[in-house]
N, C-alpha and C positions, 0 to 999 in steps of 0.2 A: 442437526446443529452440536459442536463440540460442547460437553458439559464438563465443570471443573471438580472431579469428587477429592472428598474428605478421604485421606487415606488413612486408615485405622489396622495399627496390627491387632490381629483378632484372630484366633483360632476357635473350632468347635468347641473344647472345653468352656476355652474363658466367654463365649454365648452362652451354653447351659449354665454357666456359675451364674451368670447376669439374669439370664433369667428366673432362676432359683432366689437373688435377691429383691428381684422385682415381684414374687409370689411372695415373700415373707413381710415386706417392707417398700415405705415409697421409694421411686428412684432418688439416689443423690444426681448432685447436677454433673458430676462425671462418667455416671452411668448413663445419666439421661442423654447427652452429647455423645457419648458412644452408638448406642441402640438408634436415634436419631439417624447416624451416619448409616448405620446398615442397612436402615429403612430406604432411607433415601437412593442410596445403591444400589438396591434390590427393585425398587422402583425404573430407574434409569436403565437397569440391563432388563427389565421387562418392555421398554420401549425399545430399546435396539433390537431384542428379540423376536418381536412384533413385526420390525421392517424387513422383507424381502432381500430388500437390497444390503441387508449388515452380514458380511463374510467374519468367517473366524480372523483372521487378517487384519480386517477394518475393525471390529474388535476387541482385537489385541493392543493394537495401535493407539483406539477413544481410551483405553483403562491406562494403558502403560505409557501412553506418548507418545506422536509418531515417529517414525524412526526415518532416516534419510532415506531417501530415493536413489543414490548414486548406488552404479552398477555392481562395484565390488562389494559394498555391502547388503542390497537384496539379494547375490550369488555367494554370498560369502566368500569370497577370493582374497582376504586380506593372509598376507603373506605368500603369495602364490602370485604367478606372472599372468598380468589381467588379458595380455597378449596370446597368452598358451590356445588357446582354441580356434579364434582366428590364425592360427600358423598352423595347426595340425591340420586344418582342413585345407588347407593351400593358399589362405590371405597372407597379405604381405605383412612380415616381419617389422614392428615399428615400436618394442619392447628396450628398455636400459639394460643390460647389462649388470650385475650385482658390484662389480670393480668398479663400475663408472656413476653405482646411484651412491656407493660409498662415499666416492670422492664429491661429489655435486652435496651432500649431505654434510660434508666436511666442511667445505667453501661454503654454506651459508649457514654454518654454527655460532656462525660472531655476530651473525642478525639480529634483531629483536624478532620474537617471535610474536606474530600476530594477535593482538589483543590484550597488547602488555599495559593497554592505558596511559601511558602519558605521551604528553604531548607537548610541542614545541610552541613558541613564539607563533608562527607562520598559520597555527591553528585555529587559531584565536583573531579571526578576520576580522570579526565584529568589535573587536576591544577599543576602546579608547589608547590612543595611543598618546602618550607625552616624552617629546625630547629634551634630552637632559644634556647639557654641555659639561665636558669637565670643569671643575672647581678652582684648577689654578693654571692649566694648559690650553695653547688654542696652536691651532697648527701654525707651524714655522718656529715655533719654541724650541731653545736646546733641551737635547735630553737632559732629563735630572738623573738617568741612570749611571751612561757613559760619557756625559759630558761634553760627548764629541758632536754627534749627530744633532738631526731636525727631527723632531715630531712632525707627522702631516696626518692627515682625517682616514682612518680605515674606510672600505667601503663595505664592512661588514660591522654595524655597531653590537657592543653586547645588551643582552635582553635581560630583563627583570621582569618576569611574570606575576601579577598579586590577584588573588581571584577575593571577592568577597560577595557576602549574600544580603538578600534582599526580600520584602515583601513581593510576589509578583504585579499588586500594584499598589506603589506607594501611594501616599496621599502627605503635602503641606501646606501647614495652617498658617496664616499671616495675620496676627492681629494687630490692626488700624487701630491707630489712638484714637481717640475719641476728643473734642473739647466742646463743651458746654458752657454759653451764656446764664450767668444768675440773672440778668435783669429780662433779657427777650426769652432766653431758654431757645434760642436756637443751638444746632450741632454741626461741629465742625470734625470732620472723620479724614483722616489721611487718605490718601493715593495710594491704591495700588501699586507696586514694582511694577516698572514697564517691560511688558513681553510677558504678564501672568497671565492675561485674558480675561473673558468674563464667563466661560464655559467651567462649569464644575468638574467633569470629565472630557480632557484633551483627548485628541487621537489616539496618542500611545495606550491609553487606559482601554478603549474600545478594540486596540489590535492586540491587545495582550489578552485579553477575555478570549477574543476569537484566535489566535493563535492556540491556547490552553482547550479551549472547548471541541473545535474542530480540525487543530491539527494533533493533538495530542491523545483528544479523549476523554480531559480530563472534567467532568460534569458539572453543571453549577454548583450545587448542594458542596459538592466536596470543592471548591472554590471558597464557597460562602465560610464553608466551617475552616480553612485555611486561614484567609483574612480573618477570621473573627480571633483565631489562636494567636495571630500578629499583632492585633489592638487596630488592625485598619479593618471595620466593618463593608461590609460588599454584599448585600442581601443577593438571590438569586433570583429573583424577579429584578433588580435593576440592573445587574449582568443583560436579562433575555431583553431591557429595553435597549442597553445600550448598543447591542449586539445589531439589533431588528434596525435601531436608527442608523450602522453605521452600514449595513447592507441595501439601504435604500440608499446612500449617497452613492457608495459604489458599483451599484447593478450594471450602469454603462461598461465597466472592464469585462463583466459575467459576460454579457450580452455579444461584447466584442470576442471574448474566448471561443464561444460558442459559433460565431462566426467564422472564426479564421479555423476552426479544428475541421470545420465543414469542408475546406480546402485541401482537405491533409492526401498526403500519398496513400496511407495503409491506417486504417483506423479498426482497431482494436476493441470487441465490444462481450461483459459478460454480466450477470449480476447475482445479487444476493438478496436472502432475504430481509424484510424491515417491519416496524408496527408503527402505524399512523392511528391513532384512537379514532382520529373523526371518521376514517374511511372505514372504520372495522363494522361491522353489520351482523345483525343476528341470522344464521343460516336458515333457508326457509325448512319448515319439516315433511314437506311435501301436496303433492296437489290437493286444494279442496274444493267443493262445492262451492259456487258461485263468484270463486276468487277472480277480482277485475284485472283487466288487462295489464293494469299498472306493476300489480304483485304479479304478473307474470314475467314481467320485464326485469323485474329487480331480480329474479330467481338468476335468470343470467345474466347478470352483472358479477363482472368478474371481484371476488373476494381476496385474492394475492395482492400484497404490499413487497415492491422489491426496492432496492437501491440497486442504480444501473452504473456502471462503468466505462466508462469509455476514453479510449488513447488515442489521440491523432496523431502520425509525426509526420513531417516535411521538411524534407533540406538539414535532417539533425534534429528539427526541433519540435518539443514534445507536447503535449497541451492533455490533461487531467481533466474530466467532466463525470460531476455525479447528477442523474436524476432521481429523485424518490417518489412512487406513488404508485398507482395499479397497472401502469405499462411495463411491459416485457421489455430487456436490454433491444430488441430486435426495431421495436416499435419507437424508443428512444431516437436510435441510431437513425432511422429514417426520416424523425423530425428534423434531426442535424444537418443531415443529407440534402431537405427541402431548400437548406441556404448556399447549396454548391452552388458556385458559378456553374453558368452553362453550358460556358466553353471548354470546360477541362471535361476530361474524358470520366469512364468510373476507375473510383478507386478501389484497393486492393482492402478487401474486409477478413480482418481474422477474427475467428470465435471457434466456439467447439461445435459439436452436432448437432445441437439442440436445436430446432426448428423453432423456437421463440427468439432466436438469437438472430436471426436475417432479417435484414431488411428489405422489407418486400414495397412492393410498387415502384423500385428504383433499382437502378443496374449496377452493379457490384462486380466484382472479379473475389471470386470467395475460396477464399481458402481455412483451411480444419486444422487445427492446434494437435501436433503431432505427440506432444507430453500427455495428450488426453489419450491417443491410443496407446501409448508408453506403459501408463499406468496399470490401465488394465491387465497388462502384463507381469509388472509389479505386484499387483496384491495374487496373483495367484502363482507366484516365481517357487514357494515352499511346495508345491504339488507337483510344479514340471517346472522341475531347474534347470534340465538337459535344454527340452524345449523353449525357455524364455531365456535362456543365454545367446541364442540366436539373435534373435529380436533384440536384447538388452543392447549386446557388444556391438551389433551393427550400426545402431541408435546413437553408442556412444560414439563411433568414429565420422557418422553424422556431425555430431554436435561437436568434435574436434574442429573439424573442417569448419564448421561457422565460426570460432572462436578465433582461427586461426585466420580467416577473411577479416572481422572487425581488427585482432591487433594488427594486420597490416594498412587497416582502413582501406581496403578494397572499393571502389566503386560502385554502384548495383549492377551494371553489365558484368565488370570485373568478376565480382563474387559470382554471378549467374557463372559465366562462363568455367570457372573454381568449382561448384559445386557439381555442373555438369560434368566435368572431366574426374573429379574423387568422389564426389557422394552420388552419382547417379547410376555406377556399376554396382555401390553397395545396395541401392534402394530396387534396383531390377532383382537380384538375386534375392533378397527379402520378399518380394512378389510372389517372384518364384516358390521361393521356400513356401510361403501361405496356402497358393494356390494345392501346392503340393500335399499338403497334410490331410485335406479332403476328398481330393481326386484322389491319392492312395490310400484311402481310410484308416490315417492314422492317429488323429483324435477325434471323438465324438462331438459331436456340432451342439448338442443341447452342452457339456463340460466347460467348466470354467475358461480352460484353453478356446476350448470352440466357441464363445463368446467373444471372448479377445481376440481372435482372430477373425472372425466373421464382421465386427467393428471397424479392423484397420482395411479390413480387405474394401467395406461397403464406402470407405470415405478415402480411402487412398491416392485416387488422383487429386483429392483437394488439400491432403495432405503434405502430397510432394507436388503443389502447385509452385515452391521457392527452385524448381527445376526447369521451370519455362518462364515463369515470370521475373524480370528482374526488380526486384527490392522484397519480394514475397517474402515476408519470415517464416520462420520452421514453427513457431508455437504462440500462445497468448498468455505468456508468462506476466509480459509486462501488466496487463490488464489485470490479471488476479493480485499482483500485487498491492495497486492502488485499491484494489476491494478490501483490503486489512484496515484501511483507516475507517470505512464504513463500518466493518465487523467490528472495529477496536471502540468505536463511539455506538455503536448497539450495544454492547457488551457492559459499557459502562455506563449509558444513559435507559438502555430499554425501550425507548419508544419517544416517538414525535405526539404532540396533544396535536395540532392542527398541522394541514398543509403547509400554512405559510411558515410552521416551525421546520419543516421540512424544506422548504424552498430555502430557505436559510442556511439551512447546515449545506445544502447543495451548491450554493454558490460560495462561501468563505471554504468548502472543501476543496471543489475546484480552483478556486484562486491559489489555496494554499499549498496542494499538492503541484499544481504545475510551478509555483516556485522551487519546489523541489528539482521537481525534474530539471531545469533547468540551472538549478545551484544559485538562484537567488535568496533574500532572506524576507520571509514572509512576514514577518513582523516590522522591520522596513519598508515593505511593499504598501501593504495595508495603511500604513500610517502616512506616504506621500499622498496616496490614492484620497484620502481625506485634506490632506491641505492642499487639495489641487484639483478639487473636484471640478471645478468651474472648467477648468481645460479638459480634464476627462469627458468629463460630458460634451465636450468640443469636438475632442477628437481623441476618442479611446485605445484608437490604434496604438496610439504613440502610447501609450500607459501598460501594456503587456509587461508580464514576471520576466521577458530577454531583453525588452528594450528602454524598459523605462528610467535606466540609469543614465540612458546618454539622452534620454529626453530631457532629465534635471538639467545636466549640463549644458544644457542648449539655452537653457530658460534661466543660467545663471548670469 
């Protein structure tokens, strides 16, 4: 697990001076902070060095930030022709000349750079729109400028964007007037305005808390502090009660999401660590005389806790699922696939080569992640630059071909034919090269490069499934991206107290991230699910993130 270290500018002389000050007098607050950072760094480095899988390259990435794994950065080819090596080996030249590159740069110099931070009115699709007519003119009136023509309504209006700030969860107080009879004492109170409702927390409150907590990793205690500062108190215990109640209402949507995910064409899965205090048990110290069979069974219980991520794709639609508990990713995927309709054939499963990711007892077409195989060469590239260049540049061309297939919106069959024609020869050459390294004794099998080659050779057939099966992906990156949501939640909230809390988190993260994958508004979606809870329970298939808007239009 990565750890955020506090960087302190300190040399050996400064450290020795600090120790002398500590010997002479009590430490100041500044010296204490510095010494604490040094001790924490030493403790963390010790933990890393005790891990046999930590390489020098990984240690540098952890301490100084993970650098990009792009081929030009790994091989340090900035300013060079990235296709030179391939061309020298007889490969096809596809590089751009310097003159063409300069012309392209000049042509694009007037465009706004990426990440400029400015958004037009079209970017604010969730904003409230107010139409304002001209204060004095209407279509057909004479032009006040030239006094000859007539004005007409333009197809493109002018836009004025105004953004205001507000508390995440706002409150409105209605002061209802009271009148009391001076004789009988009966009290007469004013009625609440129409549409106010009887609930203290309406649907939007639960939706906002859930989106902040499970969509953005904003812990309950942090939101409590923010709301207190904004003079609208919202205790963390109250927040939990709200989201737990909402989860009970929208649970049919989560169950339907799982059912639909089971019907997918391709399913990606992976997992990451998690903590549930309710499941944490003390590890047994060892065999003791007279311990009963129940204690022996507890020894064999799995103590690890994981958050599994599953992404299902079907006809362009994507569904994200999260499951937190003692089960591995493969076991959770098996439970999902048990809901698959019998008449459907086996789906494609994409994962890395860990055995715990496999869906057991059910038939799947297994594909392994090409990026995982590539990353092992990235790790040893500083030590074996020329050997790794062959692998990295070959895979770069394969990914370029896949990008072309996506840009041209090829069908699964067209993409397969395209890869077979363009990527097939590249992968055949790579497989031959991998075999030659050991056959001709060019590489020591126990070296870092040898282990990388062994891994890719062992799983090469599953890594190249995209050359044989229509629709097979190249890597598991989409699943690793959704797991970042679980990692963000773990980083901010640290742990779950109970399995019920973990289930509520899985429910909301699944619905929220599925909304993000299909470009739906998660806040609006969760709100509408609560408002139409009766219809949701009756026909949950009509209230998925991809089609709930069409359902709302039909019900209006």
